[in-house]
N, C-alpha and C positions, 0 to 999 in steps of 0.2 A: 623169710619171716611170717611169721600171722601178724597185718596189717593193727594201730594200734589205733581208734578214734576219741579225740579230745570234744566234748559237748560243752563245757563252762562257755559264759561269755566270753565276750574280751574286754582287755586287753588282755585277760586271763589266758586267753584260749591259744591265741598264737606265745607268750609265755611259754605256755604250756609246752606245747610241739615242739616248741624248740630246744629248749629241754632234755627233751624224748628222741627229737633227733642225735643232737650232741651223744648222750649215749647209746645209738646207731638203733634208734627202733625204727618203723617207717608208721608213721608219726602223720598225720595226717587230723587239720583244724573241722570241725562241724559244730557251728557252736549254736545252739539250741535256747539261746537265753537271750535278749534285747533288755540292757539295762539304762531305764529311765529315772532321774529324775522325778521327786514328790513333794509339790508344793507344803515347806508344812511352818508350824509357829515357834520362832526360836524365843530362848526363856535369857530373859535380863544375864548375862554375865556372871553380876557377884552375884545369884540367888545358885548358884552350884560351886562345888570344887575339882572338878576333874571331869574329861569322858571319859568313856568305854565306845570302845569301836573296837567290832568285829568283823568287820571287812574293811581292804580296801578303797569297797566301792561306797559306806559312809563320808569322808569326806572327798573322796572327787566328785559327790555328785550333789552335797548340801548345799555347795549356791556361797553367794555373798556374804548370806550369815554367817560366814565360816569364821568371817574377820575379824568380825565381831567377838572373835574367839582365843587372837593371837596369845599364846604366851600360858594359855592356859594346857596345865600337866592333864595328858591321856596316858591310857589305856589301850593296847591296839594287839589284836591278834595278827603275831610275825609277823616279818619283815618288810612284807610288801605294803601292810598296811600300817607299816610304822613310818615308812618311807611316804606313805601317801597324806599320812600328818604333819607330818616333819615337812611339806611341802605348802601344808598349808598356814601355816605360821604355827600348830600345838608342839611343847611338852612334852616327851615320848618318854615317862620315867617309869617305863614296862613294857617289857612285851611278850606274852608268853607263845607259848610252841602248843597249848594241849587245846586248844578250842575255848572259847570266852568262856562257861565256866572256872578254867582253873587260873585266870583271870582275879578271880575274887580275893581271892587268900591273899594277894598282892597288892589289895587295896592299904595303902597306908593309911594312916589315924590322923590325923590333919581332912581325908579324902571324904566325909564321911555320904557327900551330896554326889549321885553321878548323874549326870549325863547319858544316855541310850542315847549313840544317833546308829540307826539300824536299817532294815529291810522292809517290805510290808512282808515277807512268808522269813520269821527268828524263834529262834530259842529262849522261850518261858525260864525265867529269870530266878531264881529265890535267893537277894540280897541277905549276907552275911546279919548277923545281931548288930544293929545300930545306923547300919550301910541305906538307904534311899537311893532309888533307881527312878531316875523318870525319862518316858521313852519317845525319841521320835520319832516318826518314819519319815526318808529322807531318799529311798529309792525303790522301786522295782525291776522285778527283774521278771517282765513280758517272757511264757511258752514261744516258742515258732516252732512251726511246720518243719516235719522230717522233708531235707531234699533229698531227688534221683540219684546223689552221687551218696550220700549216707547211704541212704536203702541198697546200694548196689555193695560197699562198702557191709553191709553188716549183713546180706543175703549168705556170703562166703562166711568161714570162721573168723573170728573176727577179737579184739579185749578195747572196751568201754572205757578210758579214767572218770570215777565218775567224781567230783566236786561237793556234793552238800544232797543231800535226803529229799528237795524239789526234782531237782535233775534224775534221779535216778529215781523216782515216778513216772514222769514225764516218757522220759528213754521205752519202762515198761512201759506204758499206753501207748504210747508209738507201736514199739513194737507189735502190737498184740496187733492196732490198729489195720496193720499195714501186713498182717499175717506174716509175720518173720521170726524164726525157729529161734526163739531163747537156750536150749541146746546147743547151739552152736555159735555163742556171744559170750566171752567171758566177764568180767567183769573185776578191777581192782576200784574199793573204795577208800577215799581216804579219810573213813570213821565204821564202826558201829549203828551208827543209827542210818549213816547213809545203805550201809549193807541189808540193814534190817528193811530200811522202803522200799528198796527192788525188789524185793520180795521172790519166791521160788521159782526154778526152770532154769536157770539161767546151766553154762556147762562148766563155768567156775566162780566163786567171787572169793576174793584175794583182803584182806580187811588191811590198810597199813597202819601199825605200830606206834604210829609218830602222827600228827593229821598235816603234812609240809607235801610238797610236789618230792622232795628225795624219795621221803617212803614211800612213797605211792610209786612214783615212776620205779622203781626197785620189782616194786609188785608186776609193775606192767610191763618190764622187762623178759620176768620169769616167766609170762603169759606166753609173748608174745611168741618165745621159746619152747612151748612146749606143746608138745602135738597136744590134744583134747584129751587121747584115748589113756593117757596118760596128769597126769591134771588130778589132784592130791590139797587141796589146801581145808583141808578141815571141818568144822563144825560151818565156817560160814561155805564153804561149798553147796551150788543151790542144785 
């Protein structure tokens, strides 16, 4: 079986590896990012109506200041972010599955002022009419060098799971720097934006129909069991 490399930051890396191994995949974790907190200026709790969270890293790294928002409504992307928000004392009123943009139509009429806690690299949002978004960057994902172990895996046919556009760009740059052949590596990505960021020349690019680990690993499972010569991933193929 072709190995699956998971390069997302911890603790998500271990979670994805465990889920992949439960499917019978030869999954190996090589985090290519380290997440760290960034000092930020909190808002008064009464100056906004609800929080907008696109990643579990936001409540995990927002620090002690988040305690002042205990009980505040929160809109989150995915079950993991919702769990982290609840652990921080927030009241999750909606959790979407289609990325942070898909959360905006779910915003209740009484929640017109949103506080978005995000990472340094983030998607630009256009709020609906009548809704305002104040942003605070509370964490950053710092790129890491490629380990010899990952380089060895990628030198042979391999599949890489990609969870962000930043990861796709970093992987592409590292492969070029280390003179690794993109044509030996297939990519399973969590969404179209990630696929576009990866560029071209890969053995295959398969994009999850739904941006979650379940859909991503279903793609990875197929790629890991399909010889490169037989792959046909449609318009996303590299």
